N, C-alpha and C positions, 0 to 999 in steps of 0.2 A: 297218773303222774306224767307231766310233760317232761320229755327227755331233753336235756341241754347238750349233753355229750355222751358218747358211748364207744367203748372198745369192745368188739365182739369177736371172740374166737381168734385173737391175734397171735400169730406165730412169726417172729422175726425171720427175715431171710437168712441172716448169718447166725451161726450157732452161738457165738460169744454173747449175743444179746437175748438169748432165749431163756424163758422162765421154765419152771418145772412142768408146766402144762400150758395150754392155750389161755390167754388172758381175756377175762370178761370183767367189765367195769361200767356201770351205768350211773351217770350223774344227772340228777333231776334238776329242773329249773329252780333256781333260788337256793339250792343246797350248797353248803360250804363244808369242805372235807379236810381231814388230816390223813396223810399217808404216813403211818408210823412203823418204824422198824430199825434194827441195828445197822451199824456201818456195813456197807457192802451187800445189803439185803436186796437191792434192786429198786429203791425208791426213785432215784433220778432216772433210771432206765424206764420205769413206768411212766414218768412224766414225759420223757422223750417220745414214747409211743403216742401219748395223747397229742403231742405237738407235731406228730408225723415226721419226726427226725430220723426214725428207724424204718427202713423198707421192710415190707411184710412178704412172707411166703404165703401165708393164709390169713383170712380174717379181714376185718374192716375197722376203720376209725372214722366216726362221724361227729361233727359239731353242728348243732342246730342254730345257724346264724346266716344272715344275708351277707356278712363280710367274709373275706378270705380267712382261713383258719389262722394264718400268721398274724392278722390284725386282731382276731377275736380272742386268741389264746396266747398269752405271753408268759415267760418264765424268767425269774431272776435268781441268781445264786452266787456263791463265792467266786466261781470262775469268771463271772461277768466283770469283776474288778480288773481282770487282765486287760479287757478291752478299754476300760476307762484309764487306767494308769499306763497302759502300753508297756507292760513288763517285758515284752520280747525285744523292744527297742531300748528300754532304759537299763539301769543297773541298780543293784541292791542298795547302795548307800546314797542314791541320787537325792532323796528327800532331805538329806542333811547338808548338802552342798548348795550354796546360794546360786551358783551358775546352773547347776543341775535342776533346781526347782524352777528357775526362770525359763528353762527350755520346755517346760510342760504347760499345757493349756490351763486356763482358769476354770473353776467349777461351773461358773455361769455359762461358759461356752458350750456346755452339753445341751443347752436349751436354745436352739436356733432362733434368732430374733429376740432373745432374752426370755427369762421365765415369765409365764403369764400369771394372771391373778391366782389361779388354782395352785400353781407351783409356789408362789410367794407365800400363800397361806400355809402350805405344807412345810416350807422352810421355817416359818415362824413357829409352827407347832412343835417342830423338832429342835427349836433353839439353834437353828443352823443358818440363819440369815447372813451372819458374818462370813460364812464359807463361800459365798458367791464370788468374791473377789480374791479367793485364795487359789494358789496353784494346786491342781489335783493331787500331785504327788506328795504335797505337804499335809494332806488330810489323814487323820487317824483311820484305822480299819473300821471303827464304829461309825465315823462320819461318812466314810465311803459307802457303807451298807445303807445308811439313811438316804444318801444321794441316789443310789440304785433304786430304792423303793419309790422315791419322789418321781424320778424319771419314768419309771414303769407306770405309775398311776396316771401321770399326765398323758400317756398314750391311750388312755380310756379303753383298756381291754375289757372283754366280757367275762373272761376267766383269767385270773392271774395266779400262776403257780409260784410260790416262794419257798426256796430251799433253806431250812433252818432260819426263819425270819428274825429270831431274837438273839442269835449268836453275835457276840461282840458289842452288844448294846448295854449301856448302864441301866440301872433299875428304872430310873425316870423314863428313859427312852423306850424301854420294853413296854412299860405301861402305856405310854403315849401311842406307840405303834399299834398295840393290841386294841386300844380304844378306837383309834382312827380306822383300822381295818374293820372292826366290828360295826362302826357307824356306816361305813360304805356297804358292808354285807347286808345290814338291816335295810338300807335304802333300796336294795335290789339293783344298784348300778353296776356292781362287780360281784362275781362269785370267786371265792378263794379256795385254793388247794394248797395246804401247807405240808411240806415234807419235813418230818420231825424225827429226831433221834432220841428225844427225851419226852416220854409220855406226859410229864408234868408241865410241859410247855404248851400244851394244847389249850387254846383260849376257850372260854365258856360259850362263845357265840358259834363255835364249830358244831355242825349237825351230825356228821358221820365220820367214822374212822375206817380206813382200809389198812388192815395189818399186813405187813410183808416180812418174810423171813427166808433167808437163804434162797433167793430167787423163786419163792413160792408165794403167790397171792392168796391170802386167807379170806374167808367170808367177811364182808363188811359188817360193822356193828354200829349201833347208835353211840354217839360220843358219850352220852350220860352213862350208858352201860359199860363202855370201855373204861371210863375213869374208875369205876367200882370193881372191875374185873381183875383182881390181883393175880389170878392164875394165868390169864392171857398175857398180862404185862410181864410176869415172871418168865413166861415162855419166850417172849420176844427179847427181853433184856435181862438175862440171868446175871446175878451178881458174881463178882470175882471171888474165888477161893483164896487161900493163903498163897501169897506170892513168894514165900520163902525168904532166905537171906539174900540181900543184894550185896554184890562186891563193893568194897569201899573205894574212896578216891585214890588216884595215883598221885603221889606227892613227889615232885622232883627235888633233887639236891638244891639247896639254897632257898627253898620255899618256907622261909622262917618269918614271913611278914606278920604284923599284928593288925594292921588296918587294911581292909579290902578296898574301901573307898572313903574319902573325906572330901566333901563339897562345901565350900565356904563362899556364901553370897553369890552363887552361880546364877547368871543371867544369860538367856539365849534370845537373840533377836534376828529377824530376817526383814530387812528394810524397816518399815515403821510398825511391824507386828512383833510383839513380845510374846514369846511362847513360855518361857520360864523367867521368874524374876526373884532374885534374892534367896535362892534355895540353899539351906544349910542342912547337911545330913552326914552322919558318920556311921559306917557299917564296919563292925569289927569282925575279925575272923571267928567263924563258928556261929554267928548270929543268924536268926531266922526272921525275915521281914516279910510283911505283906505291904505292897505298894498299891494304894487305892486312889481313885479319883474318877470323875465323870469322863465321858467321851470328849476328847479335845483338851483335857487338862494338862497335857504335856508329859504323861508317863513314859511313852515310847521315846520322846526326845531325851528325857533324863537318862533312860537306859542306854541310849546310843552314846552318851558321854562316857558311861562306865565301860562299855565294850570297845571303845576306841574307834567307833564309826563316824563320830561327829567332829569335824575340825574345829568347832567352836570351843572344844575342850582346852585348846591352847590359849584362848583369850580369857580363861577363867582360872580360879584357884581350885584345882582338882588334884588330889593325890590318889593314886591307885597302887595297891600292894606296896605301901610305904615309900612310894617314889612320886615326886611331883611331875605332872605331865609337862612335856616340853624340855626335859633335862636329858634327852638322848635315849630314852627308853624305846624298846622295840614294840610295835603294835602286836606282833605275833607273840611276844612274851606275855602281853596282857591276855590275848585271846586263848593261849594254850591252857590257862588256868580256869577258863570260864566255859561252861556249857550254856549256850544261849539259844532260846527259841522265841521267835515272835512272828507276827503275821507277814512282815516284810520278807523275811527269809523264805517263808513258805510261798508267798506270792511270786517271787522271782525265781523259784526253783522249777524251771521249765525244761530241764535237761532231759534228753531222751535216753535215760539210763535206767538200770534196774533199781528196785527198792534196796537191794543189798549194797549197791554202789553208792546210793544216796547216804546210807548209814556210814559207809566207809569214809565218805568225804568229811564226816565229823572229826576224824583224826587230824585233818589238815585245815579245818575251819574255812573251807571253800564251798562256793555254790557250784557244784560240778566236781567230778573226780578226775584229777590230772596226774595222779601217781597210782600205780598198782599197789594194792594193799598186801601186806605180808600175810603169811598163813595165820599168824597169831591175830592179826587185825581182822581177817575174814572170820575167824572163829568167834571173836568178840562181837562183831557185827551181827552174826547169826544168833548169838546168845541174847543180845538186846532186842532183836526182832521177836524172838520167842517170848521174852519176858513181857513184851507189850501185846502178846497175842497176835503177832503179825508174821510169824515165821513162814506161813504158807504164801506170803507175798514176795519173798526174797527175789525170785527170778522174774517177777512181772515188771513191766515198764511203769515207772513212777507216774508219768503223765496220764496213764490209762486207769489209774486207781481212783476210787471215789475220794471226795474230800476228807471224810473221816478216816479212811484207810491211809491216805497221805499223811494225816496228822499223826497217826501211830508210828509211821516210818520216821517222821521228823522228830518225834520224841526219842525213838531209839538212837537217832543221829546225835541228839543232844547229850545222851548219857554215855555214848560208846567209848569216849576217851577217859571216862570216870573222873570228871573234873572235881576239884575241891570247892568250886563256886558254881552254883546254878542260878541262872537268871531266866525265869519262866514267865513270859508275857502272854497271859491267857492261853495256857497250853492245852486246855480242854476243848478248844474250839472244834465243834463238829463231831465230837466223840459221843457215841450213844451212852445211855445210862450205865450199862454194864462195863463198858470200856473206861468210862470216867472213874468208876469205882476201882477198877484195876490200876489205872494210872495213878490215882491218889495214893493207893497202898504202896506202890513202888516208890513214889516220891517220899512218902513218910518213912519207909524202910531205909532208903538211901540217905536222906537228910537228917535222920534221927541221931546220927553220929555227931559228937561235939566238934569235930574238925571240919565239917561241911557247912558252908555258908549258903543261905538261900534267900533270894529275892523273888517273891511270887506276886504276880499281878492278876487280878480277876475282878469281874463285876458280880460274882456269885459268892456270897459269904460261905455257903455250904461246901465250896470247893477248897477253901483254904486248908492246907495240911495242918494236922494237929500239933506239929512241932513248932509252928509259927507262934511267936510270943511278942512280936514288936510290929508296930504299924506306922507307916509314913503315908500321909494323906496329902494329895495335891488338890488345890482349888482351881477354878478357872482363872 
């Protein structure tokens, strides 16, 4: 077998990056791999070793190519969205403000000199051609992920590492991406290494699987054998047990509303681009809804109107909690009733604070913590971290956690004030199979009460909580 890349006896220089033992991994010419393991297992760290981002105390990393390793091996993941959207310079509600959107570059500007023929074909295949003249900040999380993949493929790497490649994509886009990567893999132009938290997301064209658990690299197995090995998958991704009783919502005095949201002929436009048109929707107290639609159909825009983030609410007929928008209501009075999680909040949460402090910020609906929590609030924050299996992360810096671990913290932040209304926009992003099972059980236990209202967005029907009995679907 001709070796394309090899990690041999690697021991990182710094203890925080070390695995249970020296790392050995041999990748043959033409082989396509999946690195499979739960959140925090070390998948991304293993990829960083291959990309020589981690200095070594012992061992070597070699890539058989005439090009520099930076050119030959590339990686894309959720964190790369930071560099595209420039989250450190922008602000959370930027995409909903016309002036804020205009201050960001167009998607086409990511391709110096304009997209070449290869890029244009990829845009067409992803039904993303219309995104070229859109401001980057206005793109949905699914559209941004497609953009990352296109940009990486146009750099013609020999090995491309993709972290959870199918997260955030609708069913059509997942199929198209898998087919496209499979075609490239079979052509021999690119070898792929997929970092996956869901064993069922490993495509059929993958040859080998490297299991990883608790910073321990297990022996590699053929992909076909891995798919049939229920014992190994159960070891990597144990299902959650009973989550017990969840505390109920905190209802303040005066919360006697009947209608959570009433939208009548709602239309949202930015310049000559229409994002939503003529939307009618009524959400009554205690109802459980699934909000469905393809990437770019306007789901997040619609939710931004309900949460008070989008100023175009004032130009439409929208009623929230029995009160028409624009009649003197407080934004914070709207937000205090809602626990909201979406990719924008997660993307812009780059504060150098602990996971516990991130959860505490949920009491104040802020990105960052600007008030010290009370003893009772600290206790509640710890409780919700434990509920989501993240209690051990309380003292760790949020920005140093893996994406899946961050998502667990963000879920705890969403629930911490025990809101009567939950709006969860693809809340399972990046969670491993076991943690998805746990999170779904918590959502079902909390939202099973008749006084809790739920709006749930997902591209995976199997994620929809069992209590959901109503569907709102958006078309392009």
